[in-house]
N, C-alpha and C positions, 0 to 999 in steps of 0.2 A: 368454524374458528376453533382453535384449541384454546381452552380456558376462558376466552371472552367471546361471547357472541355479539358484543357491541363493538363495532369496528372503530367508531370515532368516540373518543372519551374526553370530556372537558377536563382541563388541567388548570389548577389554581396555584398561584405563587404567593407564598406568605413570607414574612420576615422570619418569625420564629413560631407562628401559631398554627401550623398545618394540622397538628394532632388535636389541639384544643378546639379549633374550628370544626373539624370533622366530628368530634365528640358532641359539640353543641348541635350540629345539624342532625345527627342521628337521634338525638333526644327529642327532636321536634317533629320529624317526618315519619309516617308509617313505613313499614317494610324496608327498614334501613339498618345498615351495619357497617362496621369497619372490617375490611377483609384482610388487610395486611399493613404492617408498619415496618419499614426497613430503614436503617440508618446507613448512609454511605459516608465514608471518611475522605479527607484530603481533597475535597472539591475546591474550586476557587472561592466558595463561600464557607469553607471549613466543613464541619459535619452537617449533613443535611438529612432531615427526616423525610422519607417518601411515604405517603399515606394513601392507600387505596380504600375507597368506601363506596357504599351504595345508598342512594336516597330514593325511596319509593320505586325501587327496581332500576333506577338509572345509575350507571357506573360513573364514578369520579376518581380523579387522581389529584393529589396536591403535594406540594413540597415546601419545606422551610428552607429558604436559600438566601436569606439576607434582605436588607431593606431597599433593594434596587428597583422594584416595580410595585405599584400600588393598584389594587383592584379599583375599578370605577364603573359607572352604569352603562358604558358603551356595550358591555355584554352582561346580560342578566339572565335569570331563569323565569320563564312563565310557569306557574304552577296551576294546573287545571283541577278545580274542584267541581266534579260533574255530578249534579243531583241524580242523574240516571244510574250512576255507578256507585256513588257514595251516599250512604245513609247519613243524614245530618250534614250535608256538604257545607252549608253556610256556617254552622257552628264550628266545624273543623277548620274552615278558612279563618274565621275570627280567632280561633285558638292559636293557629300557626302565626297569624299576624301579631298577636299579643306577645308570643315568645320571641319572634324576630325583632320586636320593638325594643327589647331589653338592650339598651345602649345603642339602638339603631336610629335612623332618621327617615321619616316618611318623605318620599319624593313626590308621590301623588297620594293624598289621604284616602283611607278606606271609605268608599262611598258608592253611590249609584252613578253610573256614567251612561252616555248614549249607547255604548257598545256592551255594557254588562250591568246586571242588577247589582253586583257587588264586586268592586275591584280596588286594589291598592298597590302601590309600588314603593318598596322599602329597601333602604340600604342598611344591612345589618352591622353589628359592632365590629366585624372583621373586614368591612368594606365591600362585601358581595351584595348584589342587588337582586331582589325577587319581585316578580309581578304576580300577585295572587288574584285569581279570577274565578268567579262563579260562572262556569261554562254553560253556554246554552246547549242543552242536550240534543236539540234538533240538528245541530251541526254535525259534520263528519267527526268520528271519534279520534281523539289525539291522546298521546301518552300523558301521564300526570305532569312530567317535568320536561320542559322544552327550552333549550338554549336560545336566546334571542339577541340579535345583532342590531345596534342602533347606529345608523350612518349619519354622522353629523359633520359640521365644518366643511372641509374640502371634499369629504366623502358624500355629503348630502346630495341626493339625486342619483347616486350610483347603485342604489339597492337592487334595481332590476338587472342592471349589467352584472352585478356580483352574483345574483342568484343564477342567471343564465350561465355564467362562467363555472360556478360550482357544479351545476347540473351536467355540464359537459365533461368535467374532470372525473367525477365519482361515478360509481355504478349503483344500480338499484335505486334510481332516483324518481322523484315525482314532484311536479309543481302542485301545490295545494291552492289555498285561497289567495286572491290578489284584490286588495281594496285600495283605491287611489284617493288622494286628497281631492275633494271637490273645489270648485271656485270659492273664494272668500274665506280661505283658511290661512291667510297670510300670517307669518312669513312663509308657511309651507306652500310650495308651488303646485298649482293644479296638475294632476296627472302623476305626480311623484307618489311613492308607495307609502300609504298610511299604515297598512299592515299586510304582511304576506307570510305564508309558510311554505316549506318545501322539505323534501326528504332526500337525504344522501345516505347511501349504504344502510337503508332501513332505519335511519335516525332522523327524527323530525327536528327542524330548526325554524325560527321565525326571524323576520328582518323588517326594518322600516326606516324611512328617511325622517329626519327632523331638522328643520331649518332654524329652529330656535337657537339662542346663544347657549352653547354648552362649553364648559371649561375642561372637557376631557375628550379623549379619542382612544382608539384601540391601542393597547400596549401588551407587553409580554406577560403581564400578570395573569392574563387569561389567554390560554392557548388551547388548541384542539389536537389531541394525540390521534394519529391514524395508525392502527396496528396492521402490519404487513407480514404476509407469510413468506414472501420470496424477495430476492434482490431486485427482480424485475419490477415488482410492485413498488418497492422503495424508490427505484429509479423513476417510475412513471409519476408518482405523486411529487417527487422532488422537482423533476423537470417541469411539470405542469404548473406547480404552485409558486415556486421560489422566484421572487421579483426583486429582492434587495440583497445583493451578494454579501454586503458587510454584516448582514444579520444571520448568515448561515453559520451555525455552530452546534456541535453535539446533537445533531438530528433536528435542530430547530431551524425554521425558515420563516420568512415574512412574505405574504402575498402582496399583490399590487394595491390592495385596499388597506394594508397595514395590519391585517389579522395574522397572528402567529400560529403556526402549525408545528407539531413534532411528528416526524415520520419515523416510526420505530418498529423494529422487528418484534413480532408477538413473543418470540422466544426470550427476548430480553427480560420480560416480566418474570419468567421462570428462573432465569439466571440470577436475577437480583433477589428473588424471594426464596429460592431453594438452594442457592449456592452456598458454599462455605465462605467464611470471612475472606479467605485467601482468593477464592474464585471471584467474589464480588469486587475485591480490590483490583484484581487484574482486569476485569471487564471495565470497571470505572476508569482505570488508567488508559485503557485502549480507547474507550469512547470519547474521553476528554480531548483526544488529539484529532478526532474526526469532525468533519462538517456533515456531509451525508454519511449515514451509517453503512459500513461495509460488513455484511452479515458473516461472510467467511472469516474475516479477521476477528470479529467478536466471538465466534465459535471457537477459534483457535485459542484466544486469550482464556476462554472459560475452561477449555480442555487441558491446557498446558500442564 
């Protein structure tokens, strides 16, 4: 991969706080930095900050693009504090919890649970949710930060189908752990997924079903960017994933589970971060007219 060896990058939508949120997160997590801030002009939301940052080695992208979508716990990040890798793992977990608690709300209090000696689920002041866990070092090693999908409402019970679907669409995949709900865990149905993880393009994800009453579901505030080298690749992901024609816009699509993806050419990152203001304006104007990205047309707009 040129420039990014992480093919799938989580993308967060904020009203105006993309930069402020990124600064908050990099002050909390180790091995973290803001790698780029670009402002694009004349979008449907006015001027938008696009912020690239890394948290504990995991790449993120975020945008300030107006109050249209709100982050919710349907997608969260599991943060693994592994005592075999981290000296003082428990103290570090508590420290991160305390910092995220500033203006945040605990969804599951920091405590001992059957699946972990120390675990807590928190929604921070910007609306993003984190599951902090003291990892059992005997398990298979996982990266420190893993995006996690919560299948609720009409999607509840579809986790296994979704995982199999993603494993069929992406390359370099692997099914990890599958733990199912036992009998007697109502409202969760026996056999549905209590916890599972899987790898797509060398990036770990986790997913679970929850039949409890939740007032949220997947929305555009949280999407996954898939960086593509060629038009063939863009076409493949677009055709495989897009299930909601009216959601197709500027490289964005929605799959049959309601999860949003952005299928983007890797080069676009360079165009937007290295281009002159004129080049950026031309590329922005070109992509705002597109549904699926046309790489040749974007190159032309950049070169013009």
